[in-house]
N, C-alpha and C positions, 0 to 999 in steps of 0.2 A: 609038762608045760609045753605049749605049742611053740614051734620055732619062731624067732623074730623075723619080721619081714625085712628083707634086705633091700636097700635102695638101689634103684637101677642106675648103673654107672653112666656118666655122660660120655660124649665122644672123646673128650680129652683124657678122662680117666681110663677109658678102654684102650687108648693108645699108649698111655704112660705105664700102665700096670705091667705089661710084658717086659718092658724095658727095665723097670725097677726090679722085677723078679729075676731077670737075667743078670742084673748087676749085683743083687743080694746073694745069689747062689754062685759062688766062684767055681770055676772049673777045677778039675783035679790037678791041672798042671800048675795052678797058682800056688798051691801048697808046696810044690816042689821048688819053684823059682820065684823069689821076691821081685826081681827086675821084670820078669815077664808079667807078673801080676799087676804091677804098677802101670805098665804100658797098656795092658788090657783094660785097666780101669779108665785110663785117659781116653781110650778109644770108645769105651761105653758112654763116657760123659759127653763126648762130641756127638755120638750118635743120638743120645738122649736130647741134647740141645737142638739138633736139627729136627728131630721128630716133634719136639715141643713147639718150635717155631712154626712148623708146618701145621700142627694142630691148631695153634692160635690163629693162623691165617684162615684156615678152614672155618673156625668159629666166627671170625669177623666177617668172612664172606657170607656165611649163612645168616648172620644177624643183619647185614646190609640188605640181603635179598628180602628178608622178612620185613625190614623197615620200608623198603621200596614198595612192597606189596601193600603194606598198611597205608602208606601215603597215597597210593593210587586209589585204594578203596575210599580213603577220606576225601580225595579230590572229587571222585564220582558222586559221593554222598553230598558234598558241599555244593556241587554244581546242580544236583537235583533239588536241593533245598532253595538255592537261589532262583532257580526257574519257578518253583512253586511260589516263592515270595514275590517275584516280579509279576506273576500272573495275578496273585491276590491284590497286589498294589494297583495294577491296571484296572482290575474290576472295581476296586473301591473308589479309585479316582474317577472312573467313568460314572459310577453311581452318584458320587457327590456332584460332579459336573452336570449330570442330568437333573438332579434336584435343584442345583443352583440356577440352571437355565429355566426350569419350570417356575421357580420362585420369582426370578427376574422378569419373566414374561408376564406373570400375574401383576407384579408391582408396576411394570411399564404400562399395562393396560389401565391400572388404577390411576397412574400419573397422567396418562393421556386423557382419561375422562375428566380428571380434575382440571387439566389445562383447558379443555373445552369449556368447562363451567366457568373457570376464571376469565377466559376470553369473552364469554358472553357477559359476565358481570362487569368487566372492564369496559366493554362497549356501552353497556347501560350507564355506567358511571361517567364515561366521557360525554355521552349525550346529555346526562343530567348536568355535568359541569358546563357544557356549552350553553345549555338553557340558563344556568345560574349566572354565567358570565354575561350573557345577553341581558338578563334582568338587572345585574349589577351595573352594567354600562348605561342601561336606560335610567336606573335610579340615580346614577352619577350625573347624567345629563339633566335629569329633572331637578336634582338638588342644586346643581350649578345655576340653573335658571331661577330656582326659588331664592337662592342666595343673592343673585343679581337683583331680582325683584325686591327682596327684603332690603337690600342696600338702597335701592332707588326710593322705596317707601320711607325708609328711615331718613334719607336726605330730605324728602318732602316734609316729613313730620318735623324735622329740625328747622326747616325753612318756615313752616307754618308757625312753629313755636316762636321763631324769631320775629315773624310778622306780628304775632300776638303781643310781643314785648316791645314793639317799636316805640310806643308812647311811654315806656318806662325809663326811669333813671335809677341807677343803683349807686348809693352813697356809702363810702367806706371810711371808717375811722371815727365814727360817732360813738362815744362810750355808751355802755348799757344803761338804760333808764334815764338817759339825758333828755329824751323826748317828753317825759312826763306822761300825762294821761292822754294826750292827743298828738300823735305823730304828724298828722297833717298840719296842725297849727305850728308845730315846731319847725317843720321844713319851710312853710310859708314865711315865718318870721326870719329864719336864717337867710333865705334867698333875698327877701326885701331889704334886710339890714345890710348885707354885704354886697349885693349886686344892684343896689338902688340906682346907681349911675348907668348901669348897662341894660336895664330893663325898661320897658315902656310904662310910664306912669299911668296910662289909661287902662292898664290891665285891672281886672277885678281883684279884690283883696285875697281871694283864694288861689289866684293864678291858674285857675282851671284844673286844680288837682282833684282827681277822682277819689283816690285813696292813697294812704301811705302806711307802711308797716315794716316791722323787722322781718328778716329772712326767716322762712319757716324751718327752724332748726332748734335743737335743744339749747337753752340759755347756757353760755359758757361760764367757766369760773372767773374769778376776779383777775387772775394772772393771764388768762387766755385772751386773744384778740377778740374784740366785740363783733357781733353779727352785723352784717351789712343791712342797709335800709333800702327798701324798694318804694319808689314814688311813681304813681301812674298819673299822667296828664290826659286831659280830654282831647287836646289838640297836639298833633305831632310837631307843628311849627313852633309852638311855645316850648315844648320839650327841647327841641334842637337849639333854640336861642339861649335858653338857660344853661344847657350843657356846654355850649361853646363859650359862653360868658364865664362860666366857672373854670373851664380849662385855661382861658386867657388870663383871668385875674387870680384864681386860686382862692379857695375858701378855707376857713379854719374854725375850730370850736375849742374854746378854753386854751388858746395858744397851741393847739395841735392841728396839724394839717388834715384836711378832709378832702377826699378824692371823689370826683363825680365820673361816672362812666355809663356806657350803654348797659342795658340789662340783657345780656346775651343768654342764649339757650344753654342748658346744662352741658351738652356735648361740646359746644363752642367754648364755654368757660374752661372746660377740662383741657382742651388743646391749647388755649391761650396761656394757661398756667405753666405749661411746659416751656414757654419762652422766658420764664423769669430769670434763670442764670444768664441767658444771652442779653436780656435787657440790662441787667446790672453791669455786665462787662462793657456793653456799648456806652452806657452812661458814664462809666469811669474813663473811657477813652474819648468822650465828647463826640461820638458819632451819632448822627441823626438816624432815626428809624421810626417806622409806623407799623402798627399791627392791625391791618384791616381784617376783621373776622378771624379766621384760623391761619392767616398768612402773616409773613413779616417782610417788610420792605425796608432795606438798609441802604442808606446813601453813602457809598464808598467813593474813594478818590477817582476810580475809573468809571463811575456811574452807579445808578441805583440797581440793586439786585433784589429780586423777589424770591422768597423761600416758601415752600408749601407746608413744611413741618419743621419742628424744632430740631430733629436729628439732622436733617439736610442742612439747616442753617449752621448748626454747631460744627459739622464736619468741614464745610466750606470756610467758615471763619477761622477755624484752627489752621487750615492750610494757608490762609492769608496772614498768619502770625498773631492772631488775637487769642488771648488766653480766656477760653470759655470754660465755665464750671461744668460739673457733671449734669448731664441731661437725664431726667427721670421720666420715662414715658410709661405711664400706667395703662398698659393694654388690657382690654377685657378678655380674660382667658376663656370665657364662655362663648365668645363670638365664634361662629362657625364660618370659616372663610374657604375660598376655592383652594388655597394651599393645603389647609387641613383636610379637605375632601380628597385632594389628589394623593395625600399620604395614606388615607384610610382606604380609598378605592383606586388603586393604581392601574386598573385594567384599561387597555386601549384596544380598539378593533384593528388588528394588523392584517390578518388573513382569515380565510374560512377554516373552520376546524377540520382536522383529519377525519376522513370518512371511515367509521368503524361500524358498518352495517352488515347486511347479508353478504355483500361481495367479499368483504374481508373475512368473515367467518367461513365462507365457502373455500377460500384459499387455504385457510388453516386446516380444514377438514381434508382437502386434497393432499396436503403435505403429510398429514398423519397417516392417511391411507397408503401413500407411497412408501412411507417408512415401514408400515406393517407388511407390505408385499415384499420388501427387501428382506425383512426379518424371516418371513415364511420361506422364501427361496433359500436363504442361508441354512435353515434347519433341514430342508429337503436334500440339500447337496452334501450333508454330512455323511461320512462313510458308515456303513452298518457295523453293528457291534460284532 
């Protein structure tokens, strides 16, 4: 059999083995004297101890030297790795910054071109808006003039309608079908019967009545107020005398009061009906008043006062302490007035529109070119890679 390989002794083993051998092999003198042998053993132990301490110190010193050497190698390797990582990081960041700068330059050029297009479109829109505003203002002026003309024409039509009704009398309070088959004969008989003392006996039997008929409306039910009756005279003077005589004396039919009045135009009648609550309150207070056409003239203690509409009259009389009922003014919502036009077309000519023409576009182009030059100079001044 081959001999076994012996392990190479370490430094400490090589130092300790001679000492152990010397201690295990006692000298010849030890057998002779026990006291001398014990002293020699103590001396050997002390020597062994000092040698052991020295060997451990040398081992530790060698280990520390090896540790320092390895740490220095590790520091050098780590420094080299950090330098390589820093270099790669700089190259990567520079590459990304170059890509970002190139992308931003492309996007900026695109935004610049879009801004130029938007500027041109805004200029066109402002020109179009200026034209539209001028057109709207012209339309507003035209409509205002047309509304004024329409109001003037409407007033003239109302006046002409009033003139056409000047010879008419409207009678209120006659029950339906009371006139029989002839409304003219019924009216002539009622006037001559009740106003015989106030009319001229030389008048003809028909009093110059051209025609008489009920108001042109649907026949009401039995519980509703009867329709009024319209009577047209051939002569205005005859109509006036009969009307004033009826006002002075008062007429009745079947013990019911019958009222005579002028035959006003439809617009005038509508405005006169608005005074109904005021008339009722004035009658209860015993205050004299008159209603010429669409106005009201009230005789107060400090003198007569003329009102042009029912709302104005109600407000003033309430301030004076008169309890006036609710006034209902049925305004025509379809009527187009200047106030409605001002709300729909509030434009007014204040100043000339801001110039957005070739001059403004040229200024925008110059600013963009200046910005591009600054950007190009900044790229050229960058340090080389």
